[in-house]
C-alpha positions in Angstrom: -5.1 -59.0 36.8 -5.0 -58.6 33.0 -6.8 -55.9 31.1 -8.5 -56.7 27.9 -7.3 -54.3 25.2 -10.4 -54.7 23.2 -12.5 -53.1 25.9 -10.4 -49.9 26.2 -12.0 -46.8 24.8 -9.6 -45.2 22.2 -9.6 -44.0 18.7 -8.7 -46.3 15.9 -6.1 -45.3 13.4 -8.9 -45.0 10.7 -10.9 -42.6 12.9 -7.8 -40.4 13.5 -7.0 -40.3 9.8 -10.6 -39.3 9.0 -10.6 -36.5 11.6 -7.2 -35.2 10.2 -8.5 -35.4 6.7 -11.6 -33.3 7.6 -9.5 -30.8 9.5 -7.1 -30.5 6.5 -10.0 -29.9 4.1 -11.5 -27.2 6.5 -8.1 -25.5 6.7 -7.7 -25.5 2.9 -11.1 -23.9 2.4 -10.2 -21.3 5.1 -6.9 -20.4 3.6 -8.3 -20.2 0.1 -11.1 -17.8 1.1 -8.6 -15.6 3.1 -6.5 -14.8 0.0 -8.9 -12.4 -1.7 -9.7 -10.7 1.6 -6.0 -10.1 2.2 -5.5 -8.7 -1.4 -8.5 -6.4 -0.9 -7.1 -5.2 2.4 -3.8 -4.5 0.9 -5.4 -2.4 -1.8 -7.4 -0.4 0.7 -4.3 0.1 2.8 -2.5 1.5 -0.2 -5.4 3.9 -0.9 -5.4 5.1 2.7 -1.6 5.7 2.6 -2.1 7.6 -0.8 -4.5 9.9 1.0 -2.0 10.5 3.8 0.7 11.3 1.2 -1.6 13.7 -0.7 -2.3 15.5 2.6 1.4 15.7 3.3 2.1 17.1 -0.2 -0.7 19.7 0.3 0.9 20.7 3.7 4.3 21.0 1.9 2.7 23.3 -0.7 1.0 25.4 2.0 4.3 25.8 3.8 6.5 26.5 0.7 4.1 27.6 -2.0 5.3 24.7 -4.2 5.3 21.0 -4.5 8.4 18.9 -4.2 10.4 18.6 -7.4 10.9 15.3 -9.1 14.4 15.2 -7.8 13.3 15.9 -4.2 10.5 13.3 -4.6 8.6 12.0 -1.5 11.9 12.2 0.5 11.0 15.9 0.8 8.2 14.9 3.1 10.7 13.4 5.6 12.6 15.9 7.7 14.6 18.9 6.8 14.9 20.0 3.1 18.3 20.1 1.5 17.8 23.6 0.1 20.0 26.6 -0.6 17.2 28.8 0.7 17.6 28.9 4.5 14.1 30.4 5.0 12.6 27.5 3.0 14.5 25.0 5.1 13.1 26.7 8.3 9.5 26.5 7.1 9.5 22.8 6.6 10.4 20.0 9.0 8.7 17.1 7.4 5.7 14.9 8.1 7.0 11.4 7.8 10.0 9.8 9.5 10.8 7.7 6.5 9.6 7.5 2.9 6.3 5.6 2.9 6.2 2.1 1.3 3.1 0.3 -0.1 1.8 -2.9 1.3 3.9 -4.8 -1.2 7.1 -3.3 0.2 7.7 -0.8 -2.7 8.2 3.0 -2.4 5.3 5.0 -3.7 5.9 6.8 -7.0 5.7 10.5 -7.3 5.6 12.9 -10.2 4.8 16.6 -10.2 2.5 17.7 -13.0 3.8 20.4 -15.4 1.8 23.7 -15.0 1.2 23.9 -18.8 -0.4 20.5 -19.1 -4.1 19.7 -19.5 -3.9 17.6 -16.3 -2.8 20.7 -14.3 -5.7 22.6 -15.8 -8.0 19.8 -14.6 -6.7 20.3 -11.1 -4.1 17.5 -11.0 -1.1 19.1 -9.3 0.9 15.9 -8.8 0.7 12.1 -9.3 1.3 9.6 -6.5 0.8 5.9 -7.1 1.6 2.4 -5.9 2.8 -0.1 -8.5 0.4 -2.6 -7.0 0.8 -6.3 -6.5 2.9 -6.9 -9.6 5.4 -4.2 -8.5 5.5 -2.8 -12.0 4.5 0.8 -12.7 2.2 1.5 -15.6 0.1 -1.7 -15.4 -3.6 -2.2 -14.7 -3.2 -3.0 -11.1 -1.5 0.4 -10.2 -3.3 2.3 -7.4 -3.4 6.0 -8.2 -4.1 9.2 -6.4 -5.8 10.8 -9.4 -8.6 10.0 -11.8 -7.7 9.2 -15.4 -9.4 11.4 -18.0 -11.1 8.6 -20.1 -13.0 11.0 -22.3 -9.8 12.2 -24.1 -8.2 8.7 -24.4 
């Protein structure tokens, strides 16, 4: 008994190509709309991590009555201090296991503020920031832990 191929129910090549084309277009639209959401999530993640670092720096200051020096940097928030003062080393055991990195894989930048500066008088004791998506410090996409004083600029 012979079967007639014209009566079998199957998709034609054109129908399959059309379905694949539609699926491809839907996937493209989905991926394109996901990009801005991912970028926004990375910025929010950096802001949350900056708050964690600020809290760790405040804990450091409460324990040792000072902020880390520029040479110590954020490494001072990880484990024991390499200090000549034994009492200082005993007071601080660290908050982080390793130096935090931003969502773009870069270490956060840290800079203590000079006690004689206008920034210090305005309450800014240190600056911590992410270099942002372009991975270059000092550009518009930096994510900062402090507010710029736009009135004096």
